[in-house]
N, C-alpha and C positions, 0 to 999 in steps of 0.2 A: 657486708661480707667482712668477716674478721679472720685473719690468718695469723700464723705464728711469727712471721718475719715481716719487715717493711716491704711494701709493694709500690710499684710504679706503673704508669700506663704502658701497656704492651702493644704488640703489633695489631691485635684485633680489638683494641679498646673502644673504638668508635662503632663497633658492632653490638655493643651492649644494648638490649632493648627492654622496655617495659610495655606490655600490651594488656588490653582488657580481654577477658575470656569470652565475651559475648560476640563482639565483632572483630576481634584481633586488631583493634585500633591502637596505634602507637600512642603512648603517653609521654609528653615532653617532661624532661627532668633535668636537674642539675646534679653534679657529683662533687665529691670532695674525697681526696685520699689524705688520710692523716696517719702516717706511720704504717700500721698493719691493718687499717680499717678503710674499706671502700664504702662510702655513704652515698646512697642514691635517693634524691628527694624530688617528688613530682612538683612541677611548677604550676599545676592546676589542682583544684579540689577533685578528689576521686569521688566517683558515684557511690552512693550507699548500696549495700547488699550486692556488690559486684566483685567478681573474681578478677585477679590480675596475675600476670606471670612476669617474672624477671628472668632474663636469659643473659648469662655472662659466658661468652664463648671461650673455648680454649685459646690460650695466648692473649687474652684480654689484659692480663696483668703479669708483670715480671717481678721477681724478687731482686734484692740488691746484687745477687750474683749473675743476673741475667737469665735465670731459669723461668720459663714461661709457665703459666697455669696449664697443666697437662690435659685436663678434661674440662668440658663445659660444666657450668653450674646453672641449674634451672630450679626455681622454686616458685610456688604460687601462694597467694593469700587472698582472703575475702574481707572486704570492708564490713563494718558494722551496719546494722539496719538503721533507717532514719529514726532518730529518737523523738522527733516531733510527730504528733498524731495528724 
């Protein structure tokens, strides 16, 4: 997630989730905030051809003035198919 201004962990930061779309199973991840970028990286290999959803709740991050993220951010992606036959 990239925003215009520097961000910091907010009140609901620990409620950020990454889940698979088949079983709604949580995916463990690490994170890094670098100025205005929140980077979320899975700590395990993701399954091929599987959908995943990232949910960043409102108030998960704050800007340098203390303004919290006003609305949740939710997005999904699908991994590539297995390249090996």
